C-alpha positions, 0 to 999 in steps of 0.5 A: 500500500502506498502511503500519502505524503506526510505534508501535502495531502488533500481530502478531494482529488480530481484526476483528468488528462488536462489541468483546468488552467491555460497559460497566459503571457502577462504584459510584463512578459511573464507567464501566468495562468487562467482558469479554463472555461468549461462545465466541469471546471465550473461544477467542481471549482467551488467544491474544491475550494471548500474541501481542500482540493487538488487537481492532477493533470497534464499542463497541455504542452510537451516537456513542461516540468512544473512543481505543484502550484496554487491557482484561485484556491485550487492546488494544481499537480502537473504531470509532465509528458514528453513528445513521444508520450503525447504521440503514443498515449494521447494522439495514439491510444486515446484518440486513434484507438479508443475514440473511434472504437468507443464511437461505434467505429465510425472511423477505423481504430488503430491497434499498436502495442507500443501505444498501449504500453505508453498508455499503461505507463502514463496512467501509472504516473497519474495514479502514483501522483494521486496516491501520494497526495490523497489524504487517508480516506480521501475522495478521488474522482477520475475523468474520462477515457484517457485514464481508464486504468487509474481507478484499478491502480489506485485501488491496489495502491490505496484501498482506503480511498473512495474512488469515482470515475466518469466516462464523458464519451460513449461506451460501446456495445460488447460486439464492438468493445471486444475488438480491443486487444486490451479489453480485459485490462480496461474493464479491470482498471475501471472496476477499481472505482466504487462508482462508474458514471456514464452519459446514458443508460445504454452506456452503463448497460454496455459496460455491465455486459462487458463485465459479465462476458469478460469476468463472469461477475454478478450484476443486477441493475446498476450494481456489480459485485467484484471480489475483494483481494483479486490479483489484477495486472494492468498489463495482462488484465488477468484477475483471480479470486476465491469463490466465497470471498468478500466482495465490493459493490461497484455502482455503474449507472448513468449521470448525464452531464450538463452545462453551467446554465446560469453563466450562459443565461447571464451572458445572453442578457449582456447588451453588448452580446445582444448587439453583436448578435444583431450585427452578425445577422446584418453581416450575413445580409439579414436572411430570413433564416440563419442555421448554425452548426458548432462542432469540433472538426471531428468525424463523429459530429456528422458535419458531412451529413448536415452539409449534404442535406443542406446542399440537396435542399438547395438543389431541390429548390426547397431553399434558396441562398437569398432566404437561408444561410448556414454558419458552420463553426468547425474548431480545429481538432487533433490536427496531427491525426491522419483521419482528422486531416482527411476529414478537413479536406473532405469538409472544405471541398464540400463547402467549396462545391456548395458555395460555388454551385449555389452562392451569389455575389450577395449571398453565400450558402455556407459561412465556414469558420475553421477556428475557435471562438470565445464564449461571448462570441458563441453566445452571440451566434446562438442568439443570432441563429434561428435553427441549431443543427446537431447532427452527431453520428455518435456523441456522449452528450453534446453540450452545444445543444444545451448551451443553445437552449440556455441562451434562448430566454426569448424562447426563439430558435429551434433545435434539430438534434440527433437521436445518437447524441446523449442530449436527446435523452433529456431534450425530447422537445427538440426535432429529433433526427437520424442523421444517416437518413438524409431525407429525414434531416431535410424534412426536419430542417424544413419543419424547423423553418416553417414551424409556427411561432407558438409551437417553437416557443412551447418546445423551447420553454420545455427544453429550457426548463429541463436544462436549467433544472438539471445543470452541471452543479446538480450533475456533480452533486448527484454523482458525488452523493452516490459516491459518498453513499457507496460502501467499499467492502461488503463482507458477504460471499460472492454468491450473495443472493442480492447479486444474482441476476 
């Protein structure tokens, strides 16, 4: 068992791939830090300040060796990664193996043993750093697919800890997950947690089925019984246990994440942002309808399907560029990964073709923006847009849909939302689509354009109620309540009656 540091220890530790800060250059040339925008930071920042919290993560650049430091009341514990580790662990195994696999193999995953070995090594480094700074009996919350081995490593080193894990992306069906050569190791690592959170009920069900298939453990509903004292190995994934030994109850269930709704509502009230929204409409020529897509440039987002549907509507004459324009924000993403470079070429070729075929000197069919924007500009775009298009082919949640809804206090705007995004479980009053059904997408766009104002307001009122009542603060509270209520060890046999399916 690893013992914590004698001095610097913390009752609550968050472990994530990235630290919640970005480096900034000060006017005097020195380098400082600012908190990163985002729902996770907004949800956890007050809790961490109140509970003596620390955040373990990578600073975001290669070969940056930093001592732990404090920023705005939170202790930052940096994990240094060299260029080779970033290439193998982050760009390789995390984003070219796990990401496509967990998103239903929309792109073909790559399986390389050297990537896996680096993934194990980096996860070990995160786990060791966490074990050193966590106080006796501390709560540790590990986040996302880059760190799936950390819970098991922590359980082995520090059985006194209460460990939670949240998977921000989908978890695939067993028929897909089973392709992963290191499938047992991943499941073994996740089972080190007391509570494992997923975006959707289906994701939690997929995980439980993988546990049954790979290890034969008892499951019932959201509960999984894992024998205590199993010998497990992060490299092989093998586990051994004695029948009749005590078991741990692991909870695996859905905790759909949300946004900091209050901050978006307040931004949407800002007169300067409202003026910017009016200016955006003027710059676009004051069309009758502005449609908006906001995505990372990623093959899971269905940007090509969206463009195809819009192009066909123009070709069919059901829409004209005099009346309708599409603004597509596609922020740069993983630009050194080959599949992403290819996707950018395909999207930009399609945009150029549609604009060439249907644009005019005064009106552009698609305003394509391959860059990121600050939150204030995004809120202005949300306010300017009559229709929000979310056409993800597979998405853990999709917070853009919820951001759009939160900003629309005027009850204007229509949300067209893919049923394959986790947000569709919450936002049932959106126009739900199957993005693979291009005719269905086209019909939904026309329905949104032609929707009576009374129906649009009714739908948006219901959507806003859902987003505001279930914000990111509630999400974190519900997860941590479940985690604190979990009991690590149940001194009962593996054949406990409550564990039988």
